[in-house]
C-alpha positions in Angstrom: 82.4 81.9 73.1 80.3 84.8 74.0 79.5 83.9 78.0 80.6 86.6 80.4 80.4 89.5 77.5 77.9 91.7 79.5 79.6 91.6 82.5 78.7 94.8 85.1 82.7 95.9 84.9 81.9 95.6 80.7 79.0 97.4 81.1 81.0 100.3 83.1 83.9 100.3 80.5 81.5 100.9 77.5 79.8 103.7 79.4 82.9 105.2 80.5 84.2 105.2 76.6 80.6 106.5 75.5 81.1 109.2 77.9 84.3 110.3 76.4 83.3 110.0 72.9 79.8 111.9 73.1 80.3 114.0 76.3 77.9 114.1 79.2 75.4 116.3 77.1 74.7 114.0 74.3 74.3 110.8 76.4 70.6 111.5 77.4 69.8 112.3 73.9 71.5 109.2 72.7 69.5 107.3 75.4 66.3 108.6 74.7 66.7 108.0 70.9 68.0 104.6 71.5 64.8 103.9 73.6 62.2 105.2 71.1 63.8 103.2 68.1 63.8 99.9 70.1 60.1 101.0 71.4 59.2 101.2 67.6 60.9 98.2 66.8 58.7 96.4 69.4 55.4 98.1 68.1 56.3 97.0 64.5 56.8 93.6 65.3 53.5 93.2 67.1 51.6 95.1 64.4 53.2 92.4 61.6 50.9 89.3 61.2 52.5 85.7 61.7 51.7 84.3 57.9 54.4 85.0 55.4 53.5 87.6 52.9 52.7 86.3 49.4 55.4 86.6 46.8 54.4 89.7 44.4 53.6 88.4 40.8 55.8 89.9 38.3 53.9 92.6 36.4 54.2 93.1 32.4 56.4 96.3 32.8 59.2 94.1 34.5 59.8 91.9 32.1 59.8 94.1 29.1 63.8 94.8 28.8 
């Protein structure tokens, strides 16, 4: 279903549309922000332990209603 979705011609078309929408001066800023976001996501995934977190026990204040 998604075969051939990211071919070079599709990527060029997406880049051209982004250029039209955001302009040539904003594209480097958007790329930098996207790169920083991906980098921080990777760092966060490395820091996370592989064991699942324990579910928190309900406190007395949550049960009173």
